C-alpha positions as a Markdown table, in Angstrom:
| # | Residue | x | y | z |
|---|---|---|---|---|
| 1 | Arg | 4.8 | 21.6 | -10.1 |
| 2 | Glu | 5.2 | 25.2 | -8.8 |
| 3 | Arg | 4.9 | 23.9 | -5.2 |
| 4 | Glu | 7.6 | 21.3 | -5.9 |
| 5 | Arg | 10.0 | 23.9 | -7.3 |
| 6 | Gly | 9.4 | 26.0 | -4.2 |
| 7 | Arg | 10.3 | 23.1 | -2.0 |
| 8 | Glu | 13.4 | 22.3 | -3.9 |
| 9 | Glu | 14.5 | 25.9 | -3.7 |
| 10 | Gly | 14.2 | 25.9 | 0.1 |
| 11 | Ala | 10.7 | 27.2 | 0.7 |
| 12 | Glu | 8.7 | 26.2 | 3.7 |
| 13 | Gly | 8.1 | 22.5 | 3.9 |
| 14 | Ser | 11.4 | 21.6 | 2.2 |
| 15 | Gly | 13.8 | 18.9 | 3.4 |
| 16 | Pro | 14.2 | 15.2 | 3.0 |
| 17 | Arg | 10.6 | 14.4 | 3.8 |
| 18 | Ala | 9.3 | 16.7 | 1.0 |
| 19 | Met | 11.8 | 15.2 | -1.4 |
| 20 | Ala | 10.7 | 11.7 | -0.5 |
| 21 | Phe | 7.1 | 12.5 | -1.3 |
| 22 | Arg | 8.0 | 14.1 | -4.6 |
| 23 | Lys | 10.0 | 10.9 | -5.6 |
| 24 | Val | 7.0 | 8.7 | -4.9 |
| 25 | Asp | 4.6 | 11.1 | -6.7 |
| 26 | Asp | 6.7 | 10.8 | -9.9 |
| 27 | Lys | 6.2 | 7.0 | -10.0 |
| 28 | Thr | 3.2 | 5.0 | -11.2 |
| 29 | Leu | 1.5 | 2.4 | -9.1 |
| 30 | Gly | 0.5 | 0.0 | -11.8 |
| 31 | Asn | -0.7 | -0.3 | -15.4 |
| 32 | Glu | -4.4 | -0.2 | -14.6 |
| 33 | Pro | -6.2 | 3.1 | -15.5 |
| 34 | Arg | -7.3 | 5.5 | -12.8 |
| 35 | Ser | -10.9 | 4.7 | -13.6 |
| 36 | Ser | -10.5 | 1.0 | -12.9 |
| 37 | Pro | -13.3 | -0.5 | -10.8 |
| 38 | Gly | -12.8 | 0.1 | -7.1 |
| 39 | Gly | -10.0 | 2.5 | -7.7 |
| 40 | Arg | -6.5 | 1.9 | -6.3 |
| 41 | Leu | -5.8 | 0.6 | -2.8 |
| 42 | Val | -2.8 | 2.3 | -1.2 |
| 43 | Glu | -1.8 | 2.5 | 2.5 |
| 44 | Trp | 1.1 | 4.2 | 4.1 |
| 45 | Cys | 2.8 | 2.5 | 7.0 |
| 46 | Pro | 2.2 | 4.4 | 10.3 |
| 47 | Thr | 5.7 | 3.9 | 11.6 |
| 48 | Met | 8.1 | 3.2 | 8.7 |
| 49 | Asp | 8.9 | 4.4 | 5.2 |
| 50 | Leu | 6.7 | 1.8 | 3.6 |
| 51 | Leu | 3.9 | 1.9 | 1.1 |
| 52 | Ala | 1.5 | -1.0 | 0.5 |
| 53 | Phe | -0.6 | -1.1 | -2.7 |
| 54 | Val | -2.6 | -3.5 | -4.8 |
| 55 | Thr | -1.3 | -4.0 | -8.3 |
| 56 | Gly | -3.3 | -4.5 | -11.4 |
| 57 | Asp | -2.9 | -8.2 | -11.2 |
| 58 | Asn | -4.2 | -8.3 | -7.6 |
| 59 | His | -0.9 | -8.7 | -5.9 |
| 60 | Ile | 0.0 | -6.8 | -2.8 |
| 61 | Ala | 3.3 | -4.9 | -3.2 |
| 62 | Ile | 5.3 | -3.4 | -0.4 |
| 63 | His | 7.8 | -0.7 | -1.3 |
| 64 | Arg | 10.1 | 1.8 | 0.5 |
| 65 | Leu | 9.8 | 5.5 | -0.2 |
| 66 | Thr | 12.9 | 5.1 | -2.4 |
| 67 | Trp | 10.8 | 2.8 | -4.5 |
| 68 | Ala | 12.9 | -0.3 | -3.5 |
| 69 | Lys | 10.6 | -3.3 | -3.5 |
| 70 | Leu | 10.5 | -5.2 | -0.2 |
| 71 | His | 7.9 | -7.9 | -0.8 |
| 72 | Thr | 5.1 | -8.9 | -3.2 |
| 73 | Phe | 2.4 | -11.1 | -1.9 |
| 74 | Thr | 0.8 | -13.2 | -4.7 |
| 75 | Glu | -1.4 | -15.7 | -3.0 |
| 76 | Asn | -4.6 | -13.7 | -3.3 |
| 77 | Thr | -7.3 | -15.9 | -5.0 |
| 78 | Ser | -10.0 | -13.3 | -4.5 |
| 79 | Gln | -9.9 | -9.6 | -5.3 |
| 80 | Val | -8.3 | -7.4 | -2.6 |
| 81 | Thr | -10.8 | -4.9 | -1.4 |
| 82 | Ala | -9.2 | -3.3 | 1.7 |
| 83 | Leu | -5.8 | -2.8 | 3.3 |
| 84 | Ala | -4.7 | -1.8 | 6.8 |
| 85 | Trp | -1.4 | -1.6 | 8.7 |
| 86 | Ser | -1.1 | -2.7 | 12.3 |
| 87 | Pro | -0.3 | 0.3 | 14.6 |
| 88 | Asp | 3.3 | -0.9 | 15.0 |
| 89 | Gly | 3.7 | -1.3 | 11.2 |
| 90 | Arg | 5.0 | -4.8 | 11.5 |
| 91 | Ser | 1.8 | -6.4 | 10.0 |
| 92 | Leu | -0.5 | -5.7 | 7.1 |
| 93 | Ala | -4.1 | -7.0 | 6.8 |
| 94 | Ser | -5.9 | -7.4 | 3.5 |
| 95 | Gly | -9.7 | -7.8 | 3.1 |
| 96 | His | -11.0 | -9.7 | 0.1 |
| 97 | Glu | -14.1 | -9.9 | -2.1 |
| 98 | Asp | -14.9 | -13.4 | -0.8 |
| 99 | Gly | -15.0 | -12.2 | 2.9 |
| 100 | Lys | -11.6 | -13.4 | 3.9 |
| 101 | Ile | -9.0 | -11.4 | 5.8 |
| 102 | Thr | -5.3 | -12.2 | 5.4 |
| 103 | Ile | -2.5 | -11.1 | 7.7 |
| 104 | Tyr | 1.1 | -10.6 | 6.5 |
| 105 | Asp | 4.2 | -10.3 | 8.6 |
| 106 | Ile | 6.2 | -7.5 | 6.9 |
| 107 | Glu | 9.5 | -8.2 | 8.6 |
| 108 | Val | 9.5 | -11.9 | 7.5 |
| 109 | Gly | 7.6 | -11.3 | 4.2 |
| 110 | Glu | 5.1 | -14.1 | 4.8 |
| 111 | Gln | 1.4 | -14.7 | 5.2 |
| 112 | Thr | 0.8 | -15.5 | 8.9 |
| 113 | Ala | -3.0 | -16.0 | 8.9 |
| 114 | Cys | -6.1 | -16.2 | 6.7 |
| 115 | Leu | -9.5 | -16.0 | 8.2 |
| 116 | Ser | -12.9 | -16.6 | 6.7 |
| 117 | Ala | -14.4 | -13.6 | 8.5 |
| 118 | His | -17.5 | -12.7 | 6.5 |
| 119 | Ser | -19.9 | -14.0 | 3.9 |
| 120 | Ala | -19.8 | -10.7 | 2.0 |
| 121 | Ala | -16.8 | -8.6 | 0.7 |
| 122 | Val | -14.6 | -6.9 | 3.3 |
| 123 | Thr | -14.8 | -3.2 | 2.3 |
| 124 | Ala | -12.9 | -1.6 | 5.2 |
| 125 | Leu | -10.3 | -2.6 | 7.8 |
| 126 | Ser | -8.9 | -0.5 | 10.7 |
């Protein structure tokens, strides 16, 4: 809290970017406890003010830093185990417990591909 007060009072690192991170920090990402199996999956978009995260009911939510919801992808039939943004920030990939990889077009808000990539869970994407 002391660091946040310093930023609000004009200390080094202040400005709109610091305020945006403080706003997000004050929000919760879901109802599941922090000790939930596998933890939380959260990924920042590399080019835009977007945050992708997996909700407690296994949906993928896309929000702006202002916390405005852009999309929620609900067609996940298997537990989401990994998330990764494309370098241009226009697509998001999700890996699943059943070995599938799903690609979403963020601008359109639709699933564009679903691949059966592995026989084991996808644990990382890059």
